[in-house]
C-alpha positions in Angstrom: 79.7 -22.9 60.7 83.4 -23.9 60.7 86.0 -23.4 58.1 89.5 -25.0 57.9 92.5 -22.9 57.1 95.9 -24.5 56.1 98.8 -22.4 57.7 102.2 -22.1 56.1 103.5 -24.7 58.3 101.2 -27.4 57.3 98.8 -27.3 60.3 95.1 -26.8 60.0 93.3 -24.0 62.0 89.5 -24.5 62.5 88.0 -20.9 62.1 84.5 -20.1 63.6 82.9 -18.1 60.5 80.5 -16.4 62.8 83.6 -15.0 65.0 85.2 -14.0 61.8 82.3 -11.8 60.8 81.7 -10.3 63.9 85.3 -9.4 64.3 85.4 -7.9 61.0 82.3 -5.9 61.6 83.8 -4.6 64.7 86.8 -3.3 62.7 84.6 -1.7 60.2 82.2 -0.2 62.9 85.4 1.3 64.4 86.5 2.8 61.2 83.2 4.4 60.5 83.3 5.8 64.2 86.6 7.5 63.5 85.3 9.0 60.7 82.0 10.2 62.1 83.8 11.7 65.1 86.6 13.4 62.8 83.8 14.5 60.3 81.4 16.1 63.3 84.2 17.6 65.0 85.4 19.6 61.7 81.7 20.8 61.2 81.9 22.6 64.4 83.0 26.2 63.6 84.3 27.5 66.8 84.5 31.0 65.1 80.6 30.8 65.0 80.1 28.6 68.1 82.9 29.0 70.6 80.9 27.5 73.4 81.4 24.1 71.5 85.2 24.0 72.0 84.8 21.1 74.7 82.7 19.2 72.2 85.0 19.6 69.2 88.3 18.8 71.4 86.4 15.5 72.9 85.3 14.1 69.5 89.2 14.7 68.4 90.2 12.9 71.5 87.8 10.0 71.2 88.9 9.5 67.5 92.6 9.5 68.6 91.5 6.9 71.5 89.7 4.9 69.0 92.8 4.6 66.4 94.7 3.1 69.2 91.9 0.5 69.6 91.7 0.0 65.8 95.4 -1.1 65.6 94.6 -3.7 68.3 91.7 -4.8 66.3 93.7 -5.1 63.2 96.0 -7.2 65.1 93.5 -9.5 66.2 92.2 -9.8 62.5 95.7 -10.8 61.7 95.6 -13.6 64.3 91.9 -14.9 64.1 91.0 -13.7 60.7 94.4 -14.7 59.1 94.8 -11.1 57.5 98.2 -11.0 55.7 101.0 -9.3 57.0 101.1 -7.0 54.2 97.5 -6.0 54.7 98.4 -5.5 58.4 101.4 -3.3 57.8 99.1 -1.4 55.2 96.3 -0.9 57.3 98.2 -0.1 60.5 100.0 2.5 58.6 97.2 4.3 57.5 95.7 4.0 61.1 98.9 5.6 62.7 99.1 8.3 59.9 95.4 9.2 60.6 96.1 9.0 64.5 98.9 11.4 64.1 97.1 14.0 61.8 94.2 14.2 64.3 96.8 14.5 67.1 98.3 17.3 65.3 94.8 18.9 64.7 93.7 18.4 68.3 96.9 20.0 69.6 96.6 22.9 67.1 92.9 23.5 68.1 94.0 23.6 71.9 96.4 26.1 71.4 94.5 28.1 68.7 91.2 28.5 70.6 93.0 28.6 74.1 91.3 31.8 74.9 87.6 30.6 74.0 
């Protein structure tokens, strides 16, 4: 189905509802995947399971990579789903903060478990 959206300049944009739903679902799935990667990486206790170091670091690195893709997806939502600039700024800042935290955790783990 199609939905008309009136733009600030008075023009009308036709939006495919199916495209909106798939884009929003993609963003939601990315957020869940980032969460699950960080959660499962955190569950790997390297004091008890030192052989799983590479798995933990890989999950962290994948979460960092997905945060970058998530930022791009948020921009797509702004363009195609007409997400407001304030929401884009809010969710972008949240994603960048999360990515920065995971990067710090990743670097500390690499240094802390260097001899494992």
